[in-house]
Every structure is written in C-alpha cells, then in structure tokens.
N, C-alpha and C positions, 0 to 999 in steps of 0.2 A: 635121525638116524643119518651117521657116516660111514662111505662104504668106503673100505682099508683091504689091501693086500696084508696085514700084518699088524691083528690085533693087539698082540701086547708090545710092538714097536710106538703104535700110535697112542697107546694109553701111556707108555712111558713118555712119547713127547710130550705129550697135553700134561702129564705130569710135572714132568723135569722144566720146559720152556713155557708154558701158558698159568704153572702153579695150579694147576685142575688136582683133585685127589680119587686115584683109583677107587670103583666103588665097586667092584667084581668082574674079573673075568671069569669064560664058561669054556670050558675045552681044556685039550688037553694034544695039540699048539690050543691055544683059545681063537674062538672064532666068531664070539659074542660080549663085548664089557660096555661098560660103562663108567663116565667118570664124569666128577661137579668140581663145580667151583660158586660160592657164593648163590647157594639154590638154583644152579642152573646146570642141567644134567645134559647131556651130549652122550647117546647111545653110538655103539661101534660093532660096523657089523664086517665081518671079512666077502671079498668076494675075491672070485679069480682072477678079474679083470676088469678095469676101468668099468665105468654105469657108463660112460658116455664115450663120444667119440675123443681119440686122441687129440689132444688143443682145445677143446669144447666148452671145456671149462671157462678157460684162459682168456678166450677166443670170444665168448658170449656172455663173459663176465658172472657167472652163474655163482649164486651165493648159497653154498648149501644149509647154513645155519644162524639163525641170528641170535645173539643174545644179550640179552636187557641188563644193563650195569645200569646204578647210581654215579656211579664215580666214573666215566671214561674215561676223562683226560690223565685220573692218575694211572689209572690199568695200559692206557696207550705207553704212559713214560715208563711204567715196569716193563712193559712188552718191549721198549724199544733197549731198554739198559740189558735187556735178556737176546736180544739179536732177535727176537722173532721175526720171522717174514714179514714184512709189512706192506701189501698190494695197494692199500690206500690211507695215506694219510688221514689227522683226526681233521674231521671236516664237518663243517655246519650246512646240513642240509636243509635245502629249501621248504623242506615238508615240518620245519621248524628241530627235528634231532639231528642231534652230535654223532657221529660213528667214525669207526676205523675198522680196518678189513687185514686179517692175517691168512697167511696158507699154511697147511700143515704140508707134511711129507709125504702125503695122499695128493696132493693137488686140492684140497676141499680149502674151499675161501669161507672164511668166518667171520662175520662181522657182529662188533660189539657195539651198541648202541646206548645214549642216554639221551 
C-alpha cells in the first residue's frame, strides 16, 4: 500500500513514467486505486497528509515497496531513459540481490529487486 495525496495523479505517474497499467480507480475523485506491471501490483490510497513526519522517508531511507523483477538491469535502463527519479542506482547488494530505487511524486521510495 502506497499513501498518496492524489490517487489519480499517482496512477498516471506510475503508468506514464514507470510503465504500469492502471487496474482501477475507485471514487470521484479517486481515493483508492491499483496499478500493476509484470505481475507486481501496487495499491494507492489517498491520505490528507503525509504518513511520516516531513523528510523522514528521505532521511531514514524508508522503502515503501519492494518489486521483484527478473530483468532488473533492463528495467533500470528503461527508467533511466524515462527520466524517473532514481535515488539509488543499480547496486549489487551484499545479500546477493541487485536493486535500484526510484521515488514517486509523493516521496515513496520503490525498490526494484532482481
């Protein structure tokens, strides 16, 4: 679950910038929705104000969602070309995985892991 201030705008960002499909938007204006890509689904929920104190997500390095992907290098290249806000470049981790992190307009950090 990702908490956002504008569900419609967030869904549009995930579709246009990151290649997700909008599964549904509920309400008028939408207060809940779902986007998906390659078997991964992110749920978007409207909140009036940030869930964390201002700056906490960035300061603490909080990752709001992990998306497992078999082609993490290709996805990283795709997101670079799309000018996504990449806050951690493609990195081979000590635990064996390779990942990168993007940030959405609401400040949610999303890790794509392969």
